[in-house]
C-alpha positions in Angstrom: 53.2 142.8 308.3 49.4 143.2 308.1 48.9 139.7 308.5 50.6 139.5 311.8 48.3 142.4 313.1 45.2 141.0 311.6 45.9 137.6 313.2 46.6 139.2 316.8 43.4 141.5 316.6 41.3 138.6 315.7 42.7 136.9 319.0 42.7 139.7 321.3 39.5 139.1 323.2 39.5 135.1 323.2 39.0 134.0 326.5 40.9 131.3 328.5 43.7 131.5 325.7 47.3 130.8 326.7 50.3 132.6 325.2 51.7 129.3 323.8 48.5 128.4 321.9 48.4 131.8 320.4 51.9 131.7 319.6 51.5 128.3 318.0 48.6 129.4 315.9 50.4 132.5 314.7 53.4 130.6 313.6 51.0 128.1 311.8 49.3 130.9 310.0 52.5 132.1 308.8 54.2 129.0 307.6 53.0 128.9 303.9 54.6 132.4 303.6 57.8 131.6 305.2 61.1 129.9 304.3 62.1 126.6 306.4 64.9 128.7 308.0 62.5 131.5 309.0 60.3 128.9 310.8 63.2 127.4 312.4 64.3 130.7 313.7 60.9 131.8 314.9 60.3 128.0 316.6 63.7 128.6 318.4 62.9 132.0 319.6 59.6 130.8 320.9 61.2 127.6 322.6 64.0 129.1 323.9 63.1 132.7 325.0 59.2 133.3 325.2 57.9 130.0 326.2 59.8 129.7 329.4 58.3 132.9 330.4 55.0 133.4 329.1 53.7 129.7 327.9 51.3 128.9 330.5 49.7 132.6 331.0 46.6 133.7 329.6 47.2 136.1 327.1 45.1 138.7 328.7 47.2 138.5 331.7 50.3 139.7 330.1 50.9 143.3 330.6 53.2 145.8 329.0 55.1 145.7 332.3 55.6 142.1 332.1 57.0 142.4 328.5 59.2 145.4 329.6 60.6 143.2 332.4 61.3 140.2 330.3 63.0 142.4 327.5 65.5 143.9 330.3 66.8 140.6 331.2 
């Protein structure tokens, strides 16, 4: 989705920005285009899987190795 890419690119140099804040902004930016079931699915993925690992980390501190390690678990 081009909108997702544009959103993420607009946030890439934001200082002092936690993953949870970016993820919440991302989901809110997509809500007008999504079905309720998709919103629930994305919210559950964030809450159950991504936030426990990344929520309090600065977005600029998350590396490819962090993501690789996470996806292998």
